[in-house]
Structure formats: structure tokens, C-alpha cells
N, C-alpha and C positions, 0 to 999 in steps of 0.2 A: 474824385476816385472811387471806381467800383471794382478793382482789380482783388482778385480772390486766389489764393494759390491753396495746393493740397502739401501733404509732407513731402512728397516726391515731385513736387512741382507738376500740380493739376494745370485744368484749364484755367484760362485767364481771365473768365467774368464769370459771372453768378453765383450764386451761392454753393462754397465747397462741401464736396462729399465728406460725408463723415468718417473716422478714423475706421480702417478695417478691423476686422475680427482678428484674433491673435493666430500666428503662422501655424498652417497646418489644422485649424478648424473648419475648414470648407472642403477639406481632401475626403474622396468618396462622397459624392454630393447627394448620391441615389440612397446609400445607407445613412447619410446624415439627416436627407428627408425623412425616412419612412421611421428611424429613430425616433425625430423629433414630435412625428405625427402620434408613435407610440406612446410617447412623454405627457402628451394631452390628452390621453383616450380617444384617440381616434379610431373607430372600430374598423376601418378599411384597412389599416397598418397591418404587414404580414406579421403573423404570427409568430415567426422565426425569429425576427429582428426586436419583437417587444423586450425580452430580458428583464431584467432587474430595474425599474424606472419609476417614475412618480406618477402616479396619475392625478392627472390635475386638469379637469374643464377648461376646454379653451375661452368658452363666453360663462364669465362670471355673471349670476344674478346678484341684486342688491343686498343679499342676504349674506354672500359669499363676500362680496364688499365689505360690508360692514365686519365680517366673522374676522378677516385677514386685518382690519385695522386694530380692532379689540385684542387679536392674538399678538400681534405686535408689542400693544402697549400694557398686556397682562402682566409679563414678566416671568413667566410660568416657561420653563425651558419648553417643554413640548408643544406649546402653542406657539414658541416663537421658532423652532425650528419648522414646525410646519407651515408658518406664515412665509418666511424665508424661502424654503425649499418650491411652495408655489409659486411664488413670484420671480425666484431666479426662470424657472421652465417657461413661465409666461411671458417673461421680459425677453429672454432671447430668443432671436430668429436667425438662421441662416440666409445667407444670401440668396441661396436658391430654394429656398423652404417655399413650401405649393402653400403654406398658411398664408391667409391674406387678414387675420385677424392680429389688433396690438391691443395692448392696455393702457391706453393713454392717463395720465394721472387725473383728468378732469371726470373720469367715469369712477374715479374711487377718492372721495374726497378724506382728507385727513392721512392720506397714504403716505405721502412725504413726510407730513411730520412725525409720524411714527417711524418711521426707517431713521430719520436724523434721532431720532431717541435712543434707538439702538445704538449708534455711533456714538452718544455723546454720552452714556453710562458708562462704554468702555474707555473712553477717555479719562471720565472722571477718575476712575481706579489705576489709569495706566499712568498717568502724571505725576510725577513724585512730589510728594508732601509741602516740598519749599516752593513749588508752585502753584502750589491751591490756596483755598482760602486758609488764614490762619487757626489754631487750634480754639475752640470755644471754651471759653472760662466758666467753669463750675461756680457757681452762687448760691445753689439752693441747699441750705443748712447749713452755711458758713459759720453761723453762730451760734450754733446747738454743740452740746459735747459729742453727742452720737448722731451723726448727721445721715448713715446710712450708706454713704460713697466712700467709707474708708478713709476719708481725710485726717481722720487721728491716728491713721498706723500710717501715714505717706513715708517717713524713715525707715520702714521697717520692708522687710522684704517677704513676699508670700510663696509658699510651697505648696506644690501638689505632687503628696505622693501616690506614687501607682501603687495599686491593690497588688498583691504577690498571687498567683496562681499557680495550681498543681501541674499546670500543663508543660510539659516537658519542652515542647517547640519552643518555648519563649526562652531568650537568652537573659542572663542575670542583671543586665542592662536596663530591664523592664520595672527594676526596681529602685532605681534611682532616683530622689527625688529632681523633678524640674521646678527651675526656680525663675520667678517673675518678678521684675519690681513692680513698686504700686501703681507706678505710673502706668502701667499697661492698662488696668482698668479705666483709666480717664483718657485713653487714646480716642479717637473720634471712632475709627476702624476697628479697635481691637476686640470688642465682645463678638462681631459679627464678619469679622474680614473673611475675603474670600482665599480658597486657599489655591495651589498651582492650577490644578484640574480646573478649578471656578474660573481663575483668569483665562485662562486658554480656552475655554467654551466662549466667554465673553468676546475675547480675540476675534475667535472664528464667525461669531454672530456679525460683530461689527465689520469683519471684512465683507461676509455674504451682503450685507445692506449696502455697504459699497459699490460692489459688484453689480445689484439691481439700479442702483441711482445712476452709475455708468451706462447700464445697457436701456434705461429709459431714456437718458439724454441723445441717443440716436434716434429716436421717433419725433419727426420733426412737431408733432402737435403737441410734445409736451416740452420745445422751448420756452415758450412765452412763460408758461408757469414756473418753470425751474428759473429762469434769469430774474423774474420779479419775487422770489421768494430770497428774502433777507436770510434767515436762518440758517437757509442751504448753502447759500454761497460764502456765509461766514463760516460753516462749518470746513467747507472744501479749501478756503485757503488759509485756515487755522492749522488744517494737517498739512499742510505744503510747509506751511514755518514751522513745524515742527519734524522736519524729514530726517533728523539724526535722532529721534526717539519714538517715532512711529514704526508701524510693518510696513514692509516693503510695498506690499501687493496693495495696502489700504492705501497709500500715495497714489501709486499709478495708475488705480482707479479713479481716484478724487482728479489727478491731472488730465485723464482723457476726457473727464466728464468737460471741464472747463474748455479744451479744445471743440469740444464738441458744440460747445453754448457759446464759445468767442465770438461769432459772428454776430449775434444778436444781443452781447452782453456789453453793458452801461456800468461802468466803475460808481459811476455817480450814484447808486444805490445806496452805499454805505454812509451817505449825509444826507440822505433821504428821511422823510418822515415815518417810515416802514417800522414797527418794531424792532429792535435789535436784541439777540441773546448773547452776543459776545462783541467787545468793543473791537469794531474793526474799521480800519478807513481807507481812503483809497490807496495813501501811502503805503500802508502796512500791505495792501493787497499787491503792489507794485515790487515792493521788497521781498514780498513770497514767490512772486513769479523770479524774480532776479536770483533768489536762492537757488530755484530748480537749475534756471539757466548755467549757473554754475557750478552745477552739482557734475562729479565725475562719472556718474553712473548714464550710460548712452541713450536709454530711452527716455531719461528724465529730459535732461538736456537738449534733445531733439525733440520733445514735446514741447518745451518750454519755448524754444525758439520759433515753432511752429504758431503756439499762442499769442506770442508779442506780433506776429505776422498778420493774425488775425482781428486782434485785438484794436490795432493801431490806424487800421481802415475806417474805425468809428469816429469821425470828429471830436464825439465828446470823450473820447477816451485819451487824445493827443494829448492834454494839458496834463494829465497825470504819468504818462509815457516821457515825453520829452524831455524831463531833467534827467532821466536814466539813459538818455541816447549814448553818449560817450562810454558809457560801460558794457550797453547792448553790444554796439559796434567793434569793440575790441573783443568780447566773446564770442560775437559771431565771425568775426575775421579768424580769431584762431579753431573755430569749429571749421573753417573753409579749408584749413592745413591738415585736418584729422585724416587717416587713410581710408576711415569708412564713408562707404559711398552715401547711405543713408544720412550721416551728419552732414556733409556738404550739401544734400537736397533739402534739408531743414533751415541751414544757414542760407543759403541763396534764397530759399522762399521767403524767409522773413526780410532779407535784403530786399528785397525785389519790389515789396511792398511800402518798406520803410522809407526806400529811395524816393519813392513818390509824394511823401508824405507835404513835404515843403524844401526852398532851397537852403537852408541851414542844414538840414539831413543830407542833402547831397555833397555841399561841402566838407562838413565833417567826415563823412565816409570816403571822400577822396584823398583829405589829409589823415588819414587812419595809415598808419605804417602797415607795408605788405599788403593792404588790402586791394589795389589794382593789382599785383602780382600775382595775388593767388585766384584772382577772378579770372584774370586770364589763363593759368595754369588749367582749371576746369575746362575749360575751352580747347584748349591744346592736347590735353591728356587723349582722347575727351572723357567727360562724366558719359555713364554708360545707357543713363537716361537722358533722349535728345530734349525733351521739356526743359530740363535743367539747364543745357547750355545754351538755350534760346534765351532763357530767362536771366542768364549769366550777360549775355550779349546786350540784353536791352538795360542790364542795370550801369553798364558800361555806357551806353549810349545818353542814358539820362545823366551820368557824370558829366560827360564833355559838353552837356547843352548847357551848363553854365560856365562862365566865362572866366569865373575865379579858378574852375578847376583844370584849367587848359595846361599849364603849366606844371602840373601833377600828370598828366597823361601824356607830354610832348616828349618824355625818355621814353616812351613805350610805342613809338611811331614804327620802328621798324617790326615790331612784333604785331602790329595791327595790320602791316601791309604783307606780313608772313601769313597771317590768317585768312585774309583777305584771297589772296592767290591757292591756299590749301583746301580751306574749309569751303565749300561752295554752299553749304546749307546756312551759313551765317553772312555771306558775301555782302549781299545787301546792307545790312547792319553796319558792319564795319567798315564799308565805303563810305555812309553816312558819316560813321565817327570821322573817318581821313579827313571829308571834306569838311566837317567843323574844326578839326585842328588847322589845316593847310591852306585849303581853297579860298576861306574867304579873304578879301583885301585888307580887312585890318588886322590878318594875323602875317604878314609879310616877314615883319623884324620877328615875331617868337619862331616864325620857323626855321630861320637860319640857326636861331639859338637851338632848337632842337635838333640840326643836325650835326653841329658843332659837339653837342653833348652826346650823342650817341658813337661819335668816332673815338673820344675817350672811353 
């Protein structure tokens, strides 16, 4: 099967288009192009549109490539911010941007690892301590009277008395001693712990790095590199697993990265011989996708539905997704009843591909409660995007092609006939559906049962 769909029901063949930029980012095409040109240091850009922007050369030399990677790995705030800002400008490109240059990962060795390091450093301090490594046991100097680590005073309480000052602006509370238990000095992060400002800065850096990874996934020349990078995929799926504890923007960037890479993504990489940084299996990856599909956040479950539809067209991924097909169908059918048109389009896009996988999938979809009713409702309403209605009718045609499903569809014979006479665009499809249900010689007995059932 070579069918592939987009979020709102794209074309039925070929490699799917990438997910679009955020709504409103492409408005004002002339100003956007000029501003982008000014941002990359184009001397031909109008001076009135330059404004406060980041001056970055569009063509990076080998020396600048190494500098960006070293800046991300340095751990210095100023260097990391410079590298992230430069990569953000270089990786972003409007649809109507006249720049023809791109920044493929192949030109910058080690760039993807350096970006992942920024995200991993944030996740190391963001996760609760009961989810991280256990505390280290201090054994140095345990048999001595004075160890130098304060073990002889474990039961005491250390106090830090603030020095008094003649400054009248300070309150009297400044002289109150602050008490800390002795275990504070044995805490792994106690002595050099980050304050709230430092944590916020690290979080923003991680979000910026995830946005760069998302932008790079739009470039076709980066697909092969990213889907073969096990650490990248492990980090992406682990962020999806932690949707209740991670930043929303970080999760959104990671999810859209997966949707872009889904047509060429092979889940078997988690069982390959490539070095693993995070213990992630194919089952864990599918579980993370199912968690996003069941989310109440509309952009997340819409993107997860689109991701499933793109993943299952790869025969190597079928064996990992098929065990979750009953849960997938139940959730996708629920999305068909959501008033939001984009949720319905995402569900139809996924069902269109999943229904074409094998006979067992078509049988389970037809037996799913309210599935046929809600598919027919999308055609009858109709959905504002004609492509969604066309794919819905083709899903019904694929269901009726299985003899075991005809009993589930015969009760809707009158509805099929009504759509046949009222909707001219899909009359051919529903004519074939009615022929499969009633016109074949082997269906004479079941046709009478359908008429009797419709009368009741």
C-alpha cells in the first residue's frame, strides 16, 4: 500500500507534505521575506524592515559550524544563547521565502548531539528526584573521627546567621538565623543547586533546542539522518511519555518532529545494535503515542492520529501497532464525533490508512460501535473539506468489501441510497457500496433481512 495522507486529508499518493507553520506565520508575505532576509544579513533587504534582528550569515563556513557545536557543548550561557539564536534563524524558512539555502545536519557534524545535550541537561534537573538515580553513598572517611564531610555532626542542625547591617532598608527579618539540616550538605545537588531563574533559563534553552530540531525535520535532506539517530528518537519519545510533567511547547515540538519523520521512521531502531542512551523499546514508543492520542489537548491528539496513520503504512511498523488497534479505533471513532473539523479530518486521515492494512483491521473497524454512523454523518453534514468526505466514502467502500462486514452495513442501506441520490460527488462510490450489499446473487437472502430491519 502506498497511500499517504496529511492532517486535513491531503493527496492520496506520494510522500505527504510537511506539517505547516503556525497559523499566522505566513501572513504578510512580502514583509516576512524582507524581514527574514534582514535577519540573515542580506544587504539587499530594505533598511526600514531591518529593525532589531539577529545578524547571521546564511552560508556557514566550516569554522562557524564547529563554533556553533562547541558553543552548545560549552555550558556557557552567552555561548549557548548565541548558538541557539543563530540556529533558530538558519533553520526557519517561510513557505514563500526567496532564500534557497538550507542547513542540513550533514553539513554540521555533531550538531544534533549538541542540541540533544541541551535538552537532556534540562530534563536531568526537571525530573523529580524519585525518578532519577538514587543518592550516592558517602564512604570516604567513614572510619575516621573527623571525616571532613560533617558525618560526626549528622544529628545536629547547622545554622547560618546573617550578619546585621546598618542599612535601614533591610528588614528585621534579615538577622533571623536560617536553619538547614545536616543532610543538606550530603544532597547531590545541594551545594550547587540551580535557583528558579537558572531553571527557567535552562528550560527556555531546551524549548529553543526542540524548536530547532522541529525546524530541521521539515528539510527532506535531514530525514535519513534523524530517523537513524537512536538518541534523537529516544529523547523525542521520552518527552511524549512525560506529557504530564514536561513543558507543553517542548512536547508539541517533539510531536511535530515525529509527524514529519513518520513516513520514513522504522520503530525497529529501538532493538537495533545502535548505542542506546535511554532504555526505550518499540512497545514503549507505541505506549507514548497512545498517551498522546488519548490526551485532551486537541493539537496533541490530532497530531497523534496523523502520526499513527503515517507510521502504519510501513509494513515494518505494523506488528508493533496492531496490538493496540482496538484502542486506536475506539479513540479515532470518538474523534469523529468531536465538533472540531480538524479533529475529524485527523481521525479520517488515520482511519483511511489503517483500514487498508489488512482484513482484520477492516473487521474491527466495522464492528466498532458508532463507527459507520459517524462516518456517514461526516459525508451527510458534509465536512467543509471535500477531500475528507471523499476519504470517508472510500473507508466505507473498503469496509463493505469484506463479506463479514455486510451485516453491519446492511442496516444503513437507506442512508447509502439517500447519499447516492443527493451527493453527486460521491455517487459512484456509494453506487459501488450498494452493489456490493444488494446486487450480488449471493446476497439475496441478506437483502430481505436488511429491508425488514429498516422497517423496524
